[in-house]
PDB file of N, CA, C and O in Angstrom, chain B, residues numbered from 101:
ATOM      1  N   MET B 101       0.658  -1.150  -0.149  1.00  0.00           N
ATOM      2  CA  MET B 101       0.080  -0.092  -0.239  1.00  0.00           C
ATOM      3  C   MET B 101       1.129   1.254   0.128  1.00  0.00           C
ATOM      4  O   MET B 101       0.762   2.372  -0.235  1.00  0.00           O
ATOM      5  N   PRO B 102       1.922   1.155   0.571  1.00  0.00           N
ATOM      6  CA  PRO B 102       2.872   3.053   0.617  1.00  0.00           C
ATOM      7  C   PRO B 102       3.013   2.780  -0.479  1.00  0.00           C
ATOM      8  O   PRO B 102       2.596   3.720  -1.154  1.00  0.00           O
ATOM      9  N   ASP B 103       3.577   1.575  -1.413  1.00  0.00           N
ATOM     10  CA  ASP B 103       4.544   1.626  -2.574  1.00  0.00           C
ATOM     11  C   ASP B 103       3.241   2.720  -3.367  1.00  0.00           C
ATOM     12  O   ASP B 103       3.507   3.796  -3.902  1.00  0.00           O
ATOM     13  N   ILE B 104       2.105   2.228  -3.282  1.00  0.00           N
ATOM     14  CA  ILE B 104       0.855   2.770  -4.413  1.00  0.00           C
ATOM     15  C   ILE B 104       0.872   4.343  -3.516  1.00  0.00           C
ATOM     16  O   ILE B 104       0.738   5.141  -4.444  1.00  0.00           O
ATOM     17  N   LEU B 105       0.927   4.840  -2.744  1.00  0.00           N
ATOM     18  CA  LEU B 105       0.798   5.906  -2.575  1.00  0.00           C
ATOM     19  C   LEU B 105       1.664   6.835  -2.835  1.00  0.00           C
ATOM     20  O   LEU B 105       1.399   8.013  -3.071  1.00  0.00           O
ATOM     21  N   PHE B 106       3.311   6.059  -2.782  1.00  0.00           N
ATOM     22  CA  PHE B 106       3.957   6.965  -3.445  1.00  0.00           C
ATOM     23  C   PHE B 106       4.199   7.002  -4.562  1.00  0.00           C
ATOM     24  O   PHE B 106       4.925   7.951  -4.861  1.00  0.00           O
ATOM     25  N   ILE B 107       3.800   6.133  -5.662  1.00  0.00           N
ATOM     26  CA  ILE B 107       3.552   6.411  -7.233  1.00  0.00           C
ATOM     27  C   ILE B 107       2.503   7.303  -7.239  1.00  0.00           C
ATOM     28  O   ILE B 107       2.461   8.100  -8.177  1.00  0.00           O
ATOM     29  N   ILE B 108       1.891   7.330  -6.636  1.00  0.00           N
ATOM     30  CA  ILE B 108       0.815   8.511  -6.847  1.00  0.00           C
ATOM     31  C   ILE B 108       0.770   9.838  -6.275  1.00  0.00           C
ATOM     32  O   ILE B 108      -0.184  10.606  -6.404  1.00  0.00           O
ATOM     33  N   LEU B 109       2.069  10.136  -5.499  1.00  0.00           N
ATOM     34  CA  LEU B 109       2.121  11.122  -5.297  1.00  0.00           C
ATOM     35  C   LEU B 109       3.242  11.662  -6.044  1.00  0.00           C
ATOM     36  O   LEU B 109       3.481  12.867  -6.120  1.00  0.00           O
ATOM     37  N   LEU B 110       3.960  10.700  -6.622  1.00  0.00           N
ATOM     38  CA  LEU B 110       5.454  10.809  -7.465  1.00  0.00           C
ATOM     39  C   LEU B 110       4.330  11.161  -8.806  1.00  0.00           C
ATOM     40  O   LEU B 110       4.632  12.349  -8.919  1.00  0.00           O
ATOM     41  N   ALA B 111       3.551  11.002  -9.586  1.00  0.00           N
ATOM     42  CA  ALA B 111       2.714  11.085 -10.306  1.00  0.00           C
ATOM     43  C   ALA B 111       2.428  12.675 -10.327  1.00  0.00           C
ATOM     44  O   ALA B 111       2.715  13.431 -11.255  1.00  0.00           O
ATOM     45  N   LEU B 112       1.721  13.073  -8.949  1.00  0.00           N
ATOM     46  CA  LEU B 112       1.129  14.190  -8.542  1.00  0.00           C
ATOM     47  C   LEU B 112       1.762  15.407  -9.078  1.00  0.00           C
ATOM     48  O   LEU B 112       1.285  16.386  -9.650  1.00  0.00           O
ATOM     49  N   VAL B 113       3.386  14.974  -8.622  1.00  0.00           N
ATOM     50  CA  VAL B 113       4.439  16.243  -8.276  1.00  0.00           C
ATOM     51  C   VAL B 113       5.105  16.536  -9.793  1.00  0.00           C
ATOM     52  O   VAL B 113       5.429  17.634 -10.244  1.00  0.00           O
ATOM     53  N   VAL B 114       5.230  14.965 -10.573  1.00  0.00           N
ATOM     54  CA  VAL B 114       5.712  15.059 -11.643  1.00  0.00           C
ATOM     55  C   VAL B 114       4.536  16.078 -13.233  1.00  0.00           C
ATOM     56  O   VAL B 114       4.808  16.987 -14.017  1.00  0.00           O
ATOM     57  N   PHE B 115       3.119  15.113 -12.944  1.00  0.00           N
ATOM     58  CA  PHE B 115       2.495  15.811 -13.742  1.00  0.00           C
ATOM     59  C   PHE B 115       1.713  16.565 -13.978  1.00  0.00           C
ATOM     60  O   PHE B 115       1.298  16.978 -15.061  1.00  0.00           O
ATOM     61  N   GLY B 116       1.327  16.916 -12.487  1.00  0.00           N
ATOM     62  CA  GLY B 116       0.534  18.166 -11.778  1.00  0.00           C
ATOM     63  C   GLY B 116      -1.319  17.721 -11.683  1.00  0.00           C
ATOM     64  O   GLY B 116      -2.032  17.142 -12.503  1.00  0.00           O
ATOM     65  N   PRO B 117      -1.600  18.241 -10.432  1.00  0.00           N
ATOM     66  CA  PRO B 117      -2.975  18.430 -10.368  1.00  0.00           C
ATOM     67  C   PRO B 117      -3.941  18.458 -11.706  1.00  0.00           C
ATOM     68  O   PRO B 117      -4.950  17.755 -11.756  1.00  0.00           O
ATOM     69  N   LYS B 118      -3.563  19.294 -12.743  1.00  0.00           N
ATOM     70  CA  LYS B 118      -4.320  19.142 -13.926  1.00  0.00           C
ATOM     71  C   LYS B 118      -4.362  18.218 -14.807  1.00  0.00           C
ATOM     72  O   LYS B 118      -5.299  17.747 -15.452  1.00  0.00           O
ATOM     73  N   ARG B 119      -3.036  17.953 -14.773  1.00  0.00           N
ATOM     74  CA  ARG B 119      -3.091  16.988 -16.084  1.00  0.00           C
ATOM     75  C   ARG B 119      -3.574  14.947 -15.512  1.00  0.00           C
ATOM     76  O   ARG B 119      -3.895  13.991 -16.217  1.00  0.00           O
ATOM     77  N   LEU B 120      -3.384  15.075 -13.905  1.00  0.00           N
ATOM     78  CA  LEU B 120      -3.142  13.795 -13.375  1.00  0.00           C
ATOM     79  C   LEU B 120      -4.930  13.055 -13.600  1.00  0.00           C
ATOM     80  O   LEU B 120      -5.271  11.874 -13.673  1.00  0.00           O
ATOM     81  N   PRO B 121      -5.693  14.226 -13.652  1.00  0.00           N
ATOM     82  CA  PRO B 121      -7.356  13.354 -13.907  1.00  0.00           C
ATOM     83  C   PRO B 121      -7.183  12.558 -15.358  1.00  0.00           C
ATOM     84  O   PRO B 121      -7.779  11.490 -15.499  1.00  0.00           O
ATOM     85  N   GLN B 122      -6.455  13.027 -16.314  1.00  0.00           N
ATOM     86  CA  GLN B 122      -6.273  13.402 -17.690  1.00  0.00           C
ATOM     87  C   GLN B 122      -5.691  12.450 -18.318  1.00  0.00           C
ATOM     88  O   GLN B 122      -6.150  11.913 -19.326  1.00  0.00           O
ATOM     89  N   ILE B 123      -4.338  12.086 -17.621  1.00  0.00           N
ATOM     90  CA  ILE B 123      -3.940  11.041 -17.885  1.00  0.00           C
ATOM     91  C   ILE B 123      -4.634   9.779 -17.038  1.00  0.00           C
ATOM     92  O   ILE B 123      -4.390   8.643 -17.445  1.00  0.00           O
ATOM     93  N   ALA B 124      -5.154   9.883 -16.332  1.00  0.00           N
ATOM     94  CA  ALA B 124      -6.271   8.439 -15.630  1.00  0.00           C
ATOM     95  C   ALA B 124      -6.999   7.950 -16.270  1.00  0.00           C
ATOM     96  O   ALA B 124      -7.057   6.749 -16.534  1.00  0.00           O
ATOM     97  N   ALA B 125      -8.146   9.362 -16.876  1.00  0.00           N
ATOM     98  CA  ALA B 125      -8.937   8.827 -18.318  1.00  0.00           C
ATOM     99  C   ALA B 125      -8.433   8.115 -19.204  1.00  0.00           C
ATOM    100  O   ALA B 125      -9.067   7.139 -19.604  1.00  0.00           O
ATOM    101  N   GLN B 126      -6.954   8.476 -19.822  1.00  0.00           N
ATOM    102  CA  GLN B 126      -6.489   7.896 -21.147  1.00  0.00           C
ATOM    103  C   GLN B 126      -5.962   6.112 -20.257  1.00  0.00           C
ATOM    104  O   GLN B 126      -6.195   5.029 -20.794  1.00  0.00           O
ATOM    105  N   VAL B 127      -5.308   6.251 -18.969  1.00  0.00           N
ATOM    106  CA  VAL B 127      -5.019   4.747 -18.534  1.00  0.00           C
ATOM    107  C   VAL B 127      -6.364   3.897 -19.030  1.00  0.00           C
ATOM    108  O   VAL B 127      -6.574   3.022 -19.870  1.00  0.00           O
ATOM    109  N   GLY B 128      -7.332   4.789 -17.843  1.00  0.00           N
ATOM    110  CA  GLY B 128      -8.918   3.758 -18.152  1.00  0.00           C
ATOM    111  C   GLY B 128      -9.300   3.418 -19.096  1.00  0.00           C
ATOM    112  O   GLY B 128      -9.616   2.230 -19.163  1.00  0.00           O
ATOM    113  N   LYS B 129      -9.469   4.304 -20.333  1.00  0.00           N
ATOM    114  CA  LYS B 129      -9.480   4.107 -21.585  1.00  0.00           C
ATOM    115  C   LYS B 129      -8.301   2.752 -21.996  1.00  0.00           C
ATOM    116  O   LYS B 129      -8.544   1.582 -21.701  1.00  0.00           O
ATOM    117  N   TYR B 130      -7.371   3.076 -22.523  1.00  0.00           N
ATOM    118  CA  TYR B 130      -6.243   1.879 -22.711  1.00  0.00           C
ATOM    119  C   TYR B 130      -6.913   0.304 -21.621  1.00  0.00           C
ATOM    120  O   TYR B 130      -7.631  -0.552 -22.138  1.00  0.00           O
ATOM    121  N   MET B 131      -6.718   0.279 -20.955  1.00  0.00           N
ATOM    122  CA  MET B 131      -7.356  -0.720 -19.928  1.00  0.00           C
ATOM    123  C   MET B 131      -8.587  -1.330 -20.677  1.00  0.00           C
ATOM    124  O   MET B 131      -8.559  -2.461 -21.164  1.00  0.00           O
ATOM    125  N   ARG B 132      -9.938  -0.290 -20.745  1.00  0.00           N
ATOM    126  CA  ARG B 132     -10.820  -1.357 -21.260  1.00  0.00           C
ATOM    127  C   ARG B 132     -10.678  -1.301 -22.538  1.00  0.00           C
ATOM    128  O   ARG B 132     -11.555  -2.124 -22.801  1.00  0.00           O
ATOM    129  N   GLN B 133     -10.179  -0.916 -23.800  1.00  0.00           N
ATOM    130  CA  GLN B 133      -9.360  -1.434 -25.114  1.00  0.00           C
ATOM    131  C   GLN B 133      -8.738  -2.809 -25.026  1.00  0.00           C
ATOM    132  O   GLN B 133      -9.115  -3.798 -25.654  1.00  0.00           O
ATOM    133  N   PHE B 134      -7.539  -2.732 -23.995  1.00  0.00           N
ATOM    134  CA  PHE B 134      -6.758  -3.675 -23.714  1.00  0.00           C
ATOM    135  C   PHE B 134      -7.511  -5.384 -23.083  1.00  0.00           C
ATOM    136  O   PHE B 134      -7.070  -6.508 -23.324  1.00  0.00           O
ATOM    137  N   GLN B 135      -8.551  -5.064 -22.375  1.00  0.00           N
ATOM    138  CA  GLN B 135      -9.486  -6.109 -21.497  1.00  0.00           C
ATOM    139  C   GLN B 135     -10.249  -6.717 -22.717  1.00  0.00           C
ATOM    140  O   GLN B 135     -10.239  -7.938 -22.874  1.00  0.00           O
ATOM    141  N   SER B 136     -11.106  -5.653 -23.843  1.00  0.00           N
ATOM    142  CA  SER B 136     -11.703  -5.834 -24.648  1.00  0.00           C
ATOM    143  C   SER B 136     -10.938  -6.860 -25.646  1.00  0.00           C
ATOM    144  O   SER B 136     -11.220  -8.057 -25.704  1.00  0.00           O
ATOM    145  N   ILE B 137      -9.962  -6.252 -26.397  1.00  0.00           N
ATOM    146  CA  ILE B 137      -9.226  -7.629 -26.970  1.00  0.00           C
ATOM    147  C   ILE B 137      -8.818  -8.616 -26.118  1.00  0.00           C
ATOM    148  O   ILE B 137      -9.511  -9.629 -26.215  1.00  0.00           O
ATOM    149  N   LYS B 138      -7.913  -8.676 -25.298  1.00  0.00           N
ATOM    150  CA  LYS B 138      -8.358  -9.701 -24.362  1.00  0.00           C
ATOM    151  C   LYS B 138      -9.364 -10.475 -24.500  1.00  0.00           C
ATOM    152  O   LYS B 138      -9.261 -11.435 -25.264  1.00  0.00           O
ATOM    153  N   ARG B 139     -10.638 -10.224 -23.752  1.00  0.00           N
ATOM    154  CA  ARG B 139     -11.887 -10.895 -24.182  1.00  0.00           C
ATOM    155  C   ARG B 139     -12.012 -11.762 -25.805  1.00  0.00           C
ATOM    156  O   ARG B 139     -12.204 -12.971 -25.936  1.00  0.00           O
ATOM    157  N   GLU B 140     -11.856 -10.839 -26.826  1.00  0.00           N
ATOM    158  CA  GLU B 140     -11.811 -11.113 -28.022  1.00  0.00           C
ATOM    159  C   GLU B 140     -11.283 -12.668 -28.357  1.00  0.00           C
ATOM    160  O   GLU B 140     -11.792 -13.737 -28.698  1.00  0.00           O
ATOM    161  N   LEU B 141      -9.938 -12.134 -28.048  1.00  0.00           N
ATOM    162  CA  LEU B 141      -9.290 -13.182 -28.344  1.00  0.00           C
ATOM    163  C   LEU B 141      -9.137 -15.071 -27.845  1.00  0.00           C
ATOM    164  O   LEU B 141      -8.697 -16.121 -28.313  1.00  0.00           O
ATOM    165  N   LEU B 142     -10.068 -14.381 -26.185  1.00  0.00           N
ATOM    166  CA  LEU B 142     -10.052 -15.909 -25.754  1.00  0.00           C
ATOM    167  C   LEU B 142     -11.753 -16.230 -26.270  1.00  0.00           C
ATOM    168  O   LEU B 142     -12.360 -17.229 -25.884  1.00  0.00           O
ATOM    169  N   ASP B 143     -12.044 -15.727 -26.718  1.00  0.00           N
ATOM    170  CA  ASP B 143     -13.912 -16.112 -27.899  1.00  0.00           C
ATOM    171  C   ASP B 143     -13.114 -16.732 -28.644  1.00  0.00           C
ATOM    172  O   ASP B 143     -13.396 -17.922 -28.504  1.00  0.00           O
ATOM    173  N   GLN B 144     -11.957 -16.585 -29.632  1.00  0.00           N
ATOM    174  CA  GLN B 144     -11.681 -16.944 -30.908  1.00  0.00           C
ATOM    175  C   GLN B 144     -11.038 -18.138 -29.748  1.00  0.00           C
ATOM    176  O   GLN B 144     -11.747 -19.141 -29.659  1.00  0.00           O
ATOM    177  N   VAL B 145     -10.366 -18.133 -29.275  1.00  0.00           N
ATOM    178  CA  VAL B 145      -9.358 -19.322 -29.191  1.00  0.00           C
ATOM    179  C   VAL B 145     -10.863 -20.640 -28.638  1.00  0.00           C
ATOM    180  O   VAL B 145     -11.170 -21.654 -29.265  1.00  0.00           O
ATOM    181  N   ASN B 146     -11.385 -20.234 -27.588  1.00  0.00           N
ATOM    182  CA  ASN B 146     -12.614 -20.987 -26.954  1.00  0.00           C
ATOM    183  C   ASN B 146     -13.348 -21.515 -28.495  1.00  0.00           C
ATOM    184  O   ASN B 146     -13.637 -22.711 -28.511  1.00  0.00           O
ATOM    185  N   VAL B 147     -13.667 -20.713 -29.779  1.00  0.00           N
ATOM    186  CA  VAL B 147     -14.243 -21.779 -30.623  1.00  0.00           C
ATOM    187  C   VAL B 147     -13.447 -22.434 -31.368  1.00  0.00           C
ATOM    188  O   VAL B 147     -13.945 -23.319 -32.063  1.00  0.00           O
ATOM    189  N   GLU B 148     -11.965 -22.188 -31.441  1.00  0.00           N
ATOM    190  CA  GLU B 148     -11.242 -22.926 -31.907  1.00  0.00           C
ATOM    191  C   GLU B 148     -10.959 -24.420 -31.096  1.00  0.00           C
ATOM    192  O   GLU B 148     -10.723 -25.500 -31.637  1.00  0.00           O
ATOM    193  N   VAL B 149     -11.021 -24.237 -30.175  1.00  0.00           N
ATOM    194  CA  VAL B 149     -10.913 -25.267 -29.310  1.00  0.00           C
ATOM    195  C   VAL B 149     -12.022 -26.642 -29.489  1.00  0.00           C
ATOM    196  O   VAL B 149     -11.795 -27.826 -29.736  1.00  0.00           O
ATOM    197  N   LEU B 150     -13.488 -25.781 -29.206  1.00  0.00           N
ATOM    198  CA  LEU B 150     -14.624 -26.872 -28.944  1.00  0.00           C
ATOM    199  C   LEU B 150     -14.519 -26.821 -31.086  1.00  0.00           C
ATOM    200  O   LEU B 150     -14.370 -27.963 -31.522  1.00  0.00           O
ATOM    201  N   GLN B 151     -14.560 -26.128 -31.800  1.00  0.00           N
ATOM    202  CA  GLN B 151     -14.424 -27.051 -33.286  1.00  0.00           C
ATOM    203  C   GLN B 151     -13.545 -28.296 -33.374  1.00  0.00           C
ATOM    204  O   GLN B 151     -13.934 -29.288 -33.991  1.00  0.00           O
ATOM    205  N   LEU B 152     -12.149 -28.239 -32.649  1.00  0.00           N
ATOM    206  CA  LEU B 152     -11.262 -29.465 -33.075  1.00  0.00           C
ATOM    207  C   LEU B 152     -11.805 -30.078 -32.009  1.00  0.00           C
ATOM    208  O   LEU B 152     -12.506 -30.791 -32.728  1.00  0.00           O
ATOM    209  N   GLU B 153     -12.201 -30.552 -30.542  1.00  0.00           N
ATOM    210  CA  GLU B 153     -12.675 -31.185 -30.164  1.00  0.00           C
ATOM    211  C   GLU B 153     -14.339 -31.989 -31.016  1.00  0.00           C
ATOM    212  O   GLU B 153     -14.527 -33.204 -30.950  1.00  0.00           O
ATOM    213  N   LYS B 154     -15.510 -30.881 -31.856  1.00  0.00           N
ATOM    214  CA  LYS B 154     -16.079 -31.820 -32.736  1.00  0.00           C
ATOM    215  C   LYS B 154     -15.036 -32.792 -33.429  1.00  0.00           C
ATOM    216  O   LYS B 154     -15.254 -33.998 -33.318  1.00  0.00           O
ATOM    217  N   GLU B 155     -14.180 -32.468 -33.972  1.00  0.00           N
ATOM    218  CA  GLU B 155     -13.687 -33.194 -35.224  1.00  0.00           C
ATOM    219  C   GLU B 155     -13.357 -34.284 -34.856  1.00  0.00           C
ATOM    220  O   GLU B 155     -13.531 -35.398 -35.349  1.00  0.00           O
ATOM    221  N   LYS B 156     -12.578 -33.745 -33.435  1.00  0.00           N
ATOM    222  CA  LYS B 156     -11.816 -35.043 -32.950  1.00  0.00           C
ATOM    223  C   LYS B 156     -12.860 -36.412 -32.734  1.00  0.00           C
ATOM    224  O   LYS B 156     -12.607 -37.583 -33.021  1.00  0.00           O
ATOM    225  N   GLN B 157     -14.331 -35.748 -32.024  1.00  0.00           N
ATOM    226  CA  GLN B 157     -15.394 -36.756 -31.707  1.00  0.00           C
ATOM    227  C   GLN B 157     -16.087 -37.484 -33.029  1.00  0.00           C
ATOM    228  O   GLN B 157     -16.397 -38.674 -33.073  1.00  0.00           O
ATOM    229  N   SER B 158     -16.303 -36.311 -34.326  1.00  0.00           N
ATOM    230  CA  SER B 158     -16.111 -37.092 -35.676  1.00  0.00           C
ATOM    231  C   SER B 158     -15.855 -38.132 -35.995  1.00  0.00           C
ATOM    232  O   SER B 158     -16.465 -39.072 -36.504  1.00  0.00           O
ATOM    233  N   VAL B 159     -14.560 -37.876 -35.560  1.00  0.00           N
ATOM    234  CA  VAL B 159     -13.555 -39.461 -36.181  1.00  0.00           C
ATOM    235  C   VAL B 159     -13.409 -40.264 -35.087  1.00  0.00           C
ATOM    236  O   VAL B 159     -12.935 -41.396 -35.175  1.00  0.00           O
ATOM    237  N   VAL B 160     -13.695 -39.882 -34.290  1.00  0.00           N
ATOM    238  CA  VAL B 160     -13.615 -41.525 -33.184  1.00  0.00           C
ATOM    239  C   VAL B 160     -14.756 -42.246 -33.638  1.00  0.00           C
ATOM    240  O   VAL B 160     -14.536 -43.354 -34.128  1.00  0.00           O
ATOM    241  N   ALA B 161     -16.134 -41.770 -33.562  1.00  0.00           N
ATOM    242  CA  ALA B 161     -17.392 -41.784 -34.127  1.00  0.00           C
ATOM    243  C   ALA B 161     -17.021 -42.694 -35.663  1.00  0.00           C
ATOM    244  O   ALA B 161     -17.147 -43.909 -35.815  1.00  0.00           O
ATOM    245  N   GLN B 162     -16.694 -42.011 -36.361  1.00  0.00           N
ATOM    246  CA  GLN B 162     -16.462 -42.413 -37.914  1.00  0.00           C
ATOM    247  C   GLN B 162     -15.797 -44.040 -37.935  1.00  0.00           C
ATOM    248  O   GLN B 162     -16.076 -45.030 -38.610  1.00  0.00           O
ATOM    249  N   ASN B 163     -14.693 -43.756 -36.750  1.00  0.00           N
ATOM    250  CA  ASN B 163     -13.686 -45.454 -36.472  1.00  0.00           C
ATOM    251  C   ASN B 163     -14.454 -46.260 -35.784  1.00  0.00           C
ATOM    252  O   ASN B 163     -14.315 -47.480 -35.865  1.00  0.00           O
ATOM    253  N   ALA B 164     -15.687 -45.486 -34.746  1.00  0.00           N
ATOM    254  CA  ALA B 164     -16.315 -46.791 -33.978  1.00  0.00           C
ATOM    255  C   ALA B 164     -17.229 -47.214 -34.749  1.00  0.00           C
ATOM    256  O   ALA B 164     -17.575 -48.322 -34.341  1.00  0.00           O
ATOM    257  N   MET B 165     -18.051 -46.782 -36.043  1.00  0.00           N
ATOM    258  CA  MET B 165     -18.867 -47.356 -36.690  1.00  0.00           C
ATOM    259  C   MET B 165     -18.265 -48.310 -38.023  1.00  0.00           C
ATOM    260  O   MET B 165     -18.875 -49.264 -38.505  1.00  0.00           O
ATOM    261  N   SER B 166     -17.123 -47.880 -38.415  1.00  0.00           N
ATOM    262  CA  SER B 166     -16.438 -49.016 -39.319  1.00  0.00           C
ATOM    263  C   SER B 166     -16.469 -50.091 -38.652  1.00  0.00           C
ATOM    264  O   SER B 166     -16.376 -50.205 -37.430  1.00  0.00           O
ATOM    265  N   PRO B 167     -16.615 -51.002 -39.526  1.00  0.00           N
ATOM    266  CA  PRO B 167     -16.475 -52.405 -39.316  1.00  0.00           C
ATOM    267  C   PRO B 167     -14.420 -52.702 -38.854  1.00  0.00           C
ATOM    268  O   PRO B 167     -13.430 -52.136 -39.319  1.00  0.00           O
ATOM    269  N   ALA B 168     -14.531 -53.715 -37.881  1.00  0.00           N
ATOM    270  CA  ALA B 168     -13.612 -53.929 -37.296  1.00  0.00           C
ATOM    271  C   ALA B 168     -12.435 -54.594 -38.495  1.00  0.00           C
ATOM    272  O   ALA B 168     -12.789 -55.675 -38.963  1.00  0.00           O
ATOM    273  N   THR B 169     -11.592 -54.244 -38.820  1.00  0.00           N
ATOM    274  CA  THR B 169     -10.539 -55.133 -39.831  1.00  0.00           C
ATOM    275  C   THR B 169      -9.780 -56.200 -38.996  1.00  0.00           C
ATOM    276  O   THR B 169      -9.415 -55.930 -37.852  1.00  0.00           O
ATOM    277  N   GLU B 170      -9.535 -57.440 -39.575  1.00  0.00           N
ATOM    278  CA  GLU B 170      -8.949 -58.803 -38.649  1.00  0.00           C
ATOM    279  C   GLU B 170      -7.401 -58.277 -38.727  1.00  0.00           C
ATOM    280  O   GLU B 170      -6.884 -57.680 -39.671  1.00  0.00           O
ATOM    281  N   PRO B 171      -6.953 -58.558 -37.802  1.00  0.00           N
ATOM    282  CA  PRO B 171      -5.632 -57.778 -37.781  1.00  0.00           C
ATOM    283  C   PRO B 171      -4.300 -58.753 -38.230  1.00  0.00           C
ATOM    284  O   PRO B 171      -4.348 -59.967 -38.034  1.00  0.00           O
ATOM    285  N   GLY B 172      -3.420 -58.274 -38.688  1.00  0.00           N
ATOM    286  CA  GLY B 172      -2.279 -59.480 -39.497  1.00  0.00           C
ATOM    287  C   GLY B 172      -1.737 -60.105 -38.752  1.00  0.00           C
ATOM    288  O   GLY B 172      -2.028 -60.332 -37.578  1.00  0.00           O
ATOM    289  N   PRO B 173      -0.713 -60.523 -39.482  1.00  0.00           N
ATOM    290  CA  PRO B 173       0.291 -62.031 -38.802  1.00  0.00           C
ATOM    291  C   PRO B 173       1.262 -61.174 -37.534  1.00  0.00           C
ATOM    292  O   PRO B 173       1.649 -61.737 -36.510  1.00  0.00           O
ATOM    293  N   GLY B 174       1.556 -59.618 -37.894  1.00  0.00           N
ATOM    294  CA  GLY B 174       2.349 -58.482 -36.882  1.00  0.00           C
ATOM    295  C   GLY B 174       1.518 -59.030 -35.680  1.00  0.00           C
ATOM    296  O   GLY B 174       1.742 -59.669 -34.651  1.00  0.00           O
ATOM    297  N   GLN B 175       0.084 -58.275 -36.533  1.00  0.00           N
ATOM    298  CA  GLN B 175      -0.638 -57.675 -34.693  1.00  0.00           C
ATOM    299  C   GLN B 175      -1.452 -58.522 -34.353  1.00  0.00           C
ATOM    300  O   GLN B 175      -2.488 -58.232 -33.754  1.00  0.00           O
ATOM    301  N   GLN B 176      -1.044 -59.965 -34.751  1.00  0.00           N
ATOM    302  CA  GLN B 176      -1.679 -61.125 -33.588  1.00  0.00           C
ATOM    303  C   GLN B 176      -0.681 -61.784 -33.363  1.00  0.00           C
ATOM    304  O   GLN B 176      -0.861 -62.984 -33.156  1.00  0.00           O
ATOM    305  N   ALA B 177       0.756 -61.229 -33.320  1.00  0.00           N
ATOM    306  CA  ALA B 177       1.751 -61.817 -32.244  1.00  0.00           C
ATOM    307  C   ALA B 177       1.553 -60.999 -31.307  1.00  0.00           C
ATOM    308  O   ALA B 177       1.469 -61.435 -30.159  1.00  0.00           O
ATOM    309  N   GLU B 178       1.425 -59.537 -31.581  1.00  0.00           N
ATOM    310  CA  GLU B 178       1.661 -58.503 -30.398  1.00  0.00           C
ATOM    311  C   GLU B 178       0.343 -59.120 -29.372  1.00  0.00           C
ATOM    312  O   GLU B 178       0.529 -59.352 -28.178  1.00  0.00           O
ATOM    313  N   VAL B 179      -0.514 -59.257 -29.814  1.00  0.00           N
ATOM    314  CA  VAL B 179      -1.485 -59.388 -29.363  1.00  0.00           C
ATOM    315  C   VAL B 179      -1.224 -60.967 -28.296  1.00  0.00           C
ATOM    316  O   VAL B 179      -1.585 -61.186 -27.139  1.00  0.00           O
ATOM    317  N   ALA B 180      -0.684 -61.586 -28.989  1.00  0.00           N
ATOM    318  CA  ALA B 180      -0.521 -63.079 -27.827  1.00  0.00           C
ATOM    319  C   ALA B 180       0.931 -62.523 -26.745  1.00  0.00           C
ATOM    320  O   ALA B 180       0.926 -62.788 -25.543  1.00  0.00           O
ATOM    321  N   ARG B 181       1.777 -61.956 -27.227  1.00  0.00           N
ATOM    322  CA  ARG B 181       2.499 -61.447 -26.346  1.00  0.00           C
ATOM    323  C   ARG B 181       1.500 -60.737 -24.877  1.00  0.00           C
ATOM    324  O   ARG B 181       1.571 -61.108 -23.705  1.00  0.00           O
ATOM    325  N   SER B 182       0.745 -59.794 -25.380  1.00  0.00           N
ATOM    326  CA  SER B 182       0.407 -59.250 -23.694  1.00  0.00           C
ATOM    327  C   SER B 182      -0.497 -60.344 -23.284  1.00  0.00           C
ATOM    328  O   SER B 182      -0.977 -60.356 -22.151  1.00  0.00           O
TER     329      SER B 182
END
């Protein structure tokens, strides 16, 4: 808490009492823009992840519906070893 108070007092001395509200408004504006961009990026990533999960489920469902193939000689040996 004392660190923040020191920074505020330093900003008050450097920028003056007239410019400090303008600077605070600019910082707030940029913070809102940053939050908006971050939210859009997260939404886009979530959409992509959901799309990949749907594709994966589709592939798994297709593999489950396809008839089982008979294992070749090399695969039978592996099963026997297990």
